[in-house]
Backbone as JSON, one array per atom type, in Angstrom:
{
  "sequence": "MSEQLAAEGAGVITGGVVGAAAALVAMAARHSDEWPEASAVLGQAESLQRRAERLAAENARRYAVVLRAFAGEGDLGQALDQAAETPLRLAEAANDVALLAVYTAERCEPRLRADVLAAASLAAGAARAAAELVAANLAATAEDERVARAWELAAATAAAIRT",
  "N": [[-45.78, 5.82, -16.83], [-43.88, 7.82, -17.47], [-43.35, 8.9, -14.88], [-42.15, 6.71, -13.56], [-39.79, 6.24, -15.11], [-38.55, 8.73, -14.81], [-38.04, 8.6, -12.05], [-36.07, 6.78, -12.06], [-33.95, 7.94, -13.33], [-30.83, 9.68, -14.26], [-30.64, 12.04, -12.82], [-31.9, 11.67, -10.39], [-30.33, 9.53, -9.44], [-27.86, 10.88, -9.28], [-28.45, 12.77, -7.29], [-28.68, 10.95, -5.19], [-26.1, 10.06, -4.97], [-24.75, 12.34, -4.18], [-26.02, 12.77, -1.73], [-25.2, 10.38, -0.45], [-22.46, 10.8, -0.31], [-22.44, 13.03, 1.43], [-23.37, 11.78, 3.62], [-21.32, 10.1, 4.35], [-19.39, 12.0, 5.2], [-20.82, 13.03, 7.36], [-20.73, 10.76, 8.99], [-18.05, 10.51, 9.55], [-17.65, 12.82, 11.01], [-19.32, 12.4, 13.06], [-17.97, 10.35, 14.44], [-15.57, 11.41, 15.32], [-14.45, 12.14, 18.02], [-12.49, 13.74, 19.25], [-12.33, 16.02, 17.88], [-12.98, 19.43, 17.9], [-14.74, 20.86, 16.24], [-16.4, 19.05, 15.16], [-19.21, 18.61, 15.69], [-20.4, 20.81, 14.43], [-19.68, 20.38, 11.79], [-20.96, 17.87, 11.45], [-23.63, 18.83, 11.52], [-23.73, 20.4, 9.19], [-23.15, 18.51, 7.23], [-25.33, 16.79, 7.51], [-27.4, 18.52, 6.83], [-26.77, 19.02, 4.16], [-27.16, 16.49, 3.18], [-29.92, 16.09, 3.42], [-30.62, 18.17, 1.72], [-29.74, 17.13, -0.77], [-31.33, 14.94, -1.02], [-33.89, 16.18, -1.22], [-33.49, 17.54, -3.63], [-33.11, 15.38, -5.42], [-35.71, 14.23, -5.41], [-37.11, 16.4, -6.42], [-35.96, 16.56, -8.94], [-36.9, 14.21, -10.15], [-39.61, 14.83, -10.38], [-39.59, 17.05, -12.06], [-38.26, 16.01, -14.28], [-40.12, 14.05, -15.11], [-42.14, 15.74, -16.12], [-40.75, 16.71, -18.33], [-40.56, 14.39, -19.8], [-43.26, 13.84, -20.38], [-43.77, 16.09, -21.86], [-42.15, 15.49, -24.14], [-43.79, 13.5, -25.16], [-45.82, 15.05, -26.12], [-47.42, 16.35, -24.35], [-47.61, 19.21, -23.23], [-45.35, 22.11, -23.0], [-42.38, 21.64, -24.49], [-39.91, 23.13, -24.5], [-40.15, 24.89, -22.37], [-40.36, 23.03, -20.3], [-37.88, 21.71, -20.42], [-36.2, 23.92, -19.85], [-36.96, 24.52, -17.21], [-36.3, 22.1, -16.07], [-33.56, 22.08, -16.05], [-32.74, 23.61, -13.89], [-32.7, 22.07, -11.62], [-30.55, 19.95, -11.68], [-28.38, 21.81, -11.84], [-28.55, 22.95, -9.31], [-27.97, 20.63, -7.94], [-25.29, 20.23, -8.65], [-24.23, 22.42, -7.35], [-24.67, 21.61, -4.72], [-23.19, 19.24, -4.66], [-20.62, 20.32, -5.01], [-20.4, 21.78, -2.55], [-20.51, 19.58, -0.74], [-18.15, 18.23, -1.5], [-16.17, 20.15, -0.81], [-16.6, 20.37, 1.95], [-15.95, 17.81, 2.65], [-13.21, 17.66, 2.01], [-12.24, 19.47, 3.81], [-12.94, 18.23, 6.14], [-11.43, 15.81, 5.93], [-8.86, 16.53, 6.78], [-9.07, 16.85, 9.41], [-10.61, 15.05, 10.82], [-11.09, 11.93, 12.67], [-8.28, 9.88, 12.15], [-8.54, 7.26, 11.07], [-10.81, 7.43, 9.58], [-10.34, 8.96, 7.46], [-9.97, 8.04, 4.72], [-12.58, 7.31, 4.08], [-13.76, 9.8, 3.98], [-12.33, 11.11, 1.96], [-13.1, 9.49, -0.11], [-15.73, 10.28, -0.2], [-15.38, 12.87, -1.13], [-14.47, 12.33, -3.67], [-16.72, 11.02, -4.77], [-18.58, 13.11, -4.66], [-17.39, 14.82, -6.48], [-17.63, 13.4, -8.85], [-20.43, 13.36, -9.01], [-21.0, 16.07, -9.36], [-19.91, 16.55, -11.89], [-21.66, 14.76, -13.39], [-24.1, 16.06, -12.89], [-23.58, 18.42, -14.24], [-23.46, 17.5, -16.86], [-26.2, 16.85, -17.2], [-27.43, 19.35, -16.98], [-26.39, 20.52, -19.25], [-27.41, 18.81, -21.2], [-30.19, 19.32, -20.89], [-30.34, 21.94, -21.77], [-29.49, 21.9, -24.34], [-30.37, 23.04, -26.72], [-30.03, 25.66, -26.3], [-27.28, 26.55, -26.02], [-25.83, 28.73, -25.3], [-26.72, 29.47, -22.83], [-26.32, 30.61, -19.62], [-26.38, 28.95, -17.4], [-25.34, 26.54, -18.3], [-22.58, 26.99, -18.52], [-22.09, 27.75, -15.85], [-22.6, 25.32, -14.54], [-20.58, 23.61, -15.56], [-18.38, 25.01, -14.66], [-18.7, 24.66, -11.86], [-18.37, 21.9, -11.74], [-15.66, 21.65, -12.56], [-14.46, 23.18, -10.56], [-15.07, 21.61, -8.35], [-13.71, 19.29, -8.89], [-11.15, 20.26, -8.88], [-10.9, 20.96, -6.2], [-10.81, 18.57, -4.9], [-8.29, 17.58, -5.52], [-6.48, 18.82, -3.99]],
  "CA": [[-44.46, 5.49, -17.42], [-42.94, 9.03, -17.28], [-42.92, 9.05, -13.48], [-41.19, 5.68, -13.24], [-38.57, 6.52, -15.81], [-37.97, 9.84, -14.13], [-37.54, 8.16, -10.76], [-34.84, 5.89, -12.25], [-32.99, 8.7, -14.19], [-29.55, 10.07, -13.75], [-30.75, 13.13, -11.83], [-32.21, 10.95, -9.05], [-29.07, 8.84, -8.99], [-26.87, 11.9, -8.95], [-28.79, 13.28, -5.96], [-28.39, 9.9, -4.22], [-24.67, 9.99, -4.77], [-24.46, 13.54, -3.35], [-26.61, 12.42, -0.35], [-24.34, 9.37, 0.13], [-21.14, 11.48, 0.06], [-22.66, 13.85, 2.61], [-23.49, 10.84, 4.75], [-19.9, 9.69, 4.71], [-18.78, 13.13, 5.87], [-21.5, 13.08, 8.6], [-20.27, 9.62, 9.75], [-16.7, 10.82, 10.03], [-17.69, 13.91, 12.03], [-19.95, 11.82, 14.29], [-17.04, 9.48, 15.16], [-14.36, 12.13, 15.63], [-14.75, 12.7, 19.3], [-11.43, 14.67, 19.66], [-12.36, 17.21, 16.99], [-13.93, 20.38, 18.52], [-15.7, 21.31, 15.23], [-17.12, 17.88, 14.62], [-20.61, 18.69, 15.72], [-20.81, 21.79, 13.44], [-19.58, 19.7, 10.52], [-22.05, 17.02, 11.36], [-24.81, 19.53, 11.2], [-23.64, 20.85, 7.85], [-23.25, 17.37, 6.39], [-26.71, 16.31, 7.53], [-28.15, 19.45, 6.03], [-26.4, 18.72, 2.74], [-27.75, 15.2, 2.81], [-31.34, 16.41, 3.27], [-30.74, 18.98, 0.5], [-29.56, 16.26, -1.87], [-32.63, 14.04, -1.11], [-35.0, 16.99, -1.76], [-33.28, 17.81, -5.03], [-33.4, 14.16, -6.14], [-37.14, 14.13, -5.57], [-37.54, 17.49, -7.34], [-35.51, 16.19, -10.27], [-37.87, 13.24, -10.62], [-40.85, 15.49, -10.72], [-39.38, 17.84, -13.26], [-37.92, 15.19, -15.46], [-41.38, 13.51, -15.61], [-42.8, 16.79, -16.96], [-40.04, 16.7, -19.63], [-40.92, 13.13, -20.6], [-44.62, 14.05, -20.85], [-43.71, 17.15, -22.99], [-41.69, 14.82, -25.32], [-44.84, 12.83, -25.71], [-46.75, 15.93, -26.68], [-48.3, 16.91, -23.29], [-47.03, 20.42, -22.64], [-44.34, 22.9, -23.69], [-41.09, 21.03, -24.22], [-38.91, 24.09, -24.23], [-40.29, 25.31, -20.97], [-40.11, 21.91, -19.47], [-36.42, 21.54, -20.38], [-35.63, 25.0, -19.14], [-37.19, 24.37, -15.78], [-35.65, 20.92, -15.55], [-32.12, 22.37, -15.98], [-32.45, 24.21, -12.63], [-32.41, 21.12, -10.46], [-29.17, 19.48, -11.74], [-27.52, 22.9, -11.46], [-28.49, 23.01, -7.85], [-27.28, 19.44, -7.49], [-23.91, 20.47, -8.82], [-23.82, 23.29, -6.3], [-24.65, 20.79, -3.48], [-21.96, 18.37, -4.79], [-19.38, 21.16, -4.71], [-20.46, 21.99, -1.09], [-20.1, 18.34, -0.09], [-16.73, 18.03, -1.67], [-15.4, 21.13, -0.05], [-16.76, 19.89, 3.39], [-15.18, 16.51, 2.78], [-11.77, 17.96, 2.02], [-12.02, 20.15, 5.07], [-13.06, 17.11, 7.14], [-10.35, 14.83, 5.82], [-7.66, 17.02, 7.41], [-9.34, 17.02, 10.87], [-11.37, 13.89, 11.44], [-10.38, 10.69, 13.1], [-7.45, 9.49, 11.07], [-8.95, 5.97, 10.44], [-11.92, 7.68, 8.77], [-9.88, 9.89, 6.37], [-10.22, 7.41, 3.43], [-13.95, 7.43, 3.8], [-14.05, 11.18, 3.63], [-11.78, 11.36, 0.75], [-13.98, 8.84, -1.07], [-16.91, 11.14, -0.32], [-15.06, 14.03, -1.95], [-14.51, 11.87, -5.02], [-18.06, 10.81, -5.19], [-19.23, 14.42, -4.92], [-16.81, 15.43, -7.71], [-18.26, 12.74, -9.97], [-21.76, 13.85, -9.03], [-20.98, 17.46, -9.92], [-19.84, 16.29, -13.39], [-22.89, 14.2, -13.86], [-25.05, 17.1, -12.89], [-23.27, 19.35, -15.33], [-23.94, 16.87, -18.12], [-27.64, 16.94, -17.27], [-27.78, 20.77, -17.29], [-26.03, 20.72, -20.67], [-28.45, 18.0, -22.05], [-31.49, 19.95, -20.85], [-30.27, 23.21, -22.42], [-28.69, 21.74, -25.52], [-30.83, 23.89, -27.78], [-29.64, 27.09, -26.01], [-25.96, 26.31, -25.48], [-25.26, 29.96, -24.66], [-27.36, 29.67, -21.56], [-25.16, 30.82, -18.56], [-26.37, 27.9, -16.5], [-24.47, 25.52, -18.71], [-21.24, 27.43, -18.15], [-21.99, 27.6, -14.42], [-22.6, 23.92, -14.14], [-19.23, 23.07, -15.84], [-17.49, 25.65, -13.66], [-18.79, 23.98, -10.61], [-17.78, 20.56, -11.91], [-14.22, 21.91, -12.56], [-14.05, 23.65, -9.2], [-15.1, 20.52, -7.37], [-12.56, 18.39, -9.24], [-9.84, 20.88, -8.38], [-10.91, 20.94, -4.72], [-10.37, 17.27, -4.29], [-6.95, 17.34, -5.84], [-5.59, 19.5, -3.03]],
  "C": [[-43.45, 6.61, -17.18], [-42.44, 9.08, -15.89], [-41.91, 7.97, -13.1], [-39.85, 5.89, -13.88], [-37.85, 7.66, -15.19], [-37.35, 9.48, -12.86], [-36.31, 7.31, -10.92], [-33.71, 6.62, -13.05], [-31.72, 9.14, -13.47], [-29.64, 11.2, -12.75], [-30.99, 12.58, -10.44], [-31.03, 10.31, -8.53], [-28.07, 9.81, -8.59], [-27.15, 12.45, -7.54], [-28.53, 12.28, -4.92], [-26.94, 9.85, -3.88], [-24.23, 11.18, -3.9], [-24.87, 13.32, -1.92], [-25.63, 11.4, 0.32], [-22.94, 9.92, 0.55], [-21.32, 12.3, 1.3], [-22.8, 12.96, 3.78], [-22.18, 10.31, 5.25], [-19.24, 10.82, 5.59], [-19.43, 13.23, 7.28], [-20.94, 11.94, 9.53], [-18.93, 9.9, 10.31], [-16.74, 11.84, 11.12], [-18.3, 13.3, 13.3], [-18.95, 11.03, 15.09], [-15.69, 10.09, 15.36], [-14.46, 12.94, 16.86], [-13.68, 13.82, 19.78], [-11.44, 15.97, 18.81], [-13.4, 18.18, 17.49], [-15.01, 20.81, 17.53], [-16.56, 20.23, 14.7], [-18.64, 18.02, 14.64], [-21.13, 19.77, 14.69], [-20.76, 21.13, 12.04], [-20.56, 18.69, 10.32], [-23.34, 17.64, 10.91], [-24.89, 19.94, 9.7], [-23.86, 19.62, 6.9], [-24.66, 16.85, 6.39], [-27.63, 17.22, 6.74], [-27.97, 19.26, 4.52], [-27.07, 17.4, 2.28], [-29.24, 15.43, 2.54], [-31.53, 17.24, 1.94], [-30.66, 18.1, -0.74], [-30.81, 15.36, -2.1], [-33.74, 14.94, -1.7], [-34.74, 17.2, -3.31], [-33.46, 16.56, -5.93], [-34.86, 14.05, -6.41], [-37.62, 15.13, -6.56], [-37.12, 17.21, -8.74], [-36.41, 15.16, -10.87], [-39.11, 13.9, -11.16], [-40.67, 16.32, -12.01], [-39.01, 17.06, -14.47], [-39.21, 14.4, -15.97], [-42.15, 14.45, -16.47], [-42.14, 16.87, -18.3], [-40.52, 15.49, -20.5], [-42.31, 13.25, -21.16], [-44.65, 15.08, -22.03], [-43.16, 16.46, -24.32], [-42.85, 13.99, -26.01], [-46.0, 13.69, -26.21], [-47.7, 16.57, -25.64], [-47.46, 18.05, -22.67], [-45.89, 20.99, -23.51], [-42.98, 22.27, -23.44], [-39.94, 22.02, -23.87], [-38.94, 24.57, -22.81], [-40.02, 24.21, -19.97], [-38.58, 21.64, -19.3], [-35.7, 22.68, -19.63], [-35.74, 24.96, -17.67], [-36.44, 23.17, -15.18], [-34.14, 21.14, -15.39], [-31.82, 22.96, -14.61], [-32.07, 23.19, -11.54], [-31.02, 20.47, -10.62], [-28.15, 20.57, -11.47], [-27.44, 23.06, -10.0], [-27.83, 21.72, -7.22], [-25.8, 19.55, -7.59], [-23.4, 21.38, -7.79], [-23.72, 22.5, -4.92], [-23.43, 19.81, -3.44], [-20.74, 19.1, -4.49], [-19.36, 21.45, -3.16], [-20.0, 20.73, -0.33], [-18.65, 18.08, -0.28], [-15.86, 18.94, -0.83], [-15.43, 20.75, 1.43], [-15.98, 18.65, 3.58], [-13.72, 16.79, 2.85], [-11.46, 18.62, 3.31], [-12.02, 19.11, 6.24], [-11.94, 16.18, 7.13], [-9.1, 15.26, 6.58], [-7.86, 17.09, 8.95], [-10.06, 15.9, 11.59], [-10.5, 12.86, 11.97], [-9.64, 10.18, 12.0], [-7.91, 8.2, 10.32], [-10.08, 6.19, 9.46], [-11.58, 8.67, 7.57], [-10.22, 9.33, 4.95], [-11.7, 7.5, 3.08], [-14.33, 8.83, 3.31], [-13.48, 11.57, 2.31], [-12.56, 10.65, -0.44], [-15.28, 9.68, -1.26], [-16.66, 12.27, -1.2], [-15.06, 13.54, -3.42], [-15.85, 11.59, -5.6], [-18.76, 12.16, -5.5], [-18.68, 15.03, -6.22], [-17.45, 14.74, -8.91], [-19.76, 13.15, -10.11], [-21.86, 15.19, -9.68], [-20.85, 17.36, -11.46], [-21.03, 15.73, -14.01], [-23.96, 15.2, -13.94], [-24.8, 18.14, -13.97], [-23.63, 18.75, -16.67], [-25.46, 16.93, -18.27], [-28.1, 18.31, -17.52], [-27.52, 20.94, -18.77], [-27.05, 19.99, -21.59], [-29.8, 18.76, -22.01], [-31.5, 21.28, -21.66], [-29.49, 23.14, -23.76], [-29.14, 22.64, -26.64], [-30.44, 25.35, -27.53], [-28.28, 27.0, -25.27], [-25.32, 27.59, -24.87], [-25.84, 30.31, -23.28], [-26.31, 29.7, -20.47], [-25.21, 29.65, -17.54], [-25.52, 26.66, -16.87], [-23.02, 25.77, -18.3], [-21.06, 27.3, -16.59], [-21.87, 26.16, -13.93], [-21.18, 23.27, -14.38], [-18.22, 23.77, -14.98], [-17.54, 25.01, -12.32], [-18.15, 22.58, -10.69], [-16.21, 20.64, -11.88], [-13.73, 22.29, -11.26], [-14.06, 22.53, -8.18], [-14.0, 19.56, -7.66], [-11.28, 18.91, -8.76], [-9.76, 20.82, -6.83], [-10.42, 19.63, -4.19], [-8.93, 16.88, -4.63], [-5.97, 18.01, -4.84], [-5.3, 18.69, -1.88]]
}
């Protein structure tokens, strides 16, 4: 039961959104033949997509440990502490995707600009979702610097897409 619930949780979905946003940036780079940097951006976007997929899977594993700890199987504090790391890294990946999307929007094939701007917005939403998860995992230790870092990343990502 814990594994199934963890696989359907917000962390996995957030990772999927980050991956989907990266895939949109990759698509735009792939179809921007006149852009000299397109292949480099394509490589970065594909790397970010793989990173998001790995983090989503890691989140499912760590959240399953948390759910088992809530049921009395293991140290809950340690499980929550460890589980906070993955959404923080998802927030970082979402920020990276948003920045790459904003960069790409100004340079890609013009007909793909809306797709890339949508990717930036998706990444910004994912960064905020990830920050919520970090805060939830560390609610008992609100002074933990990871909570502040996650919210800083969410704010920076939101600011980046407004430019």
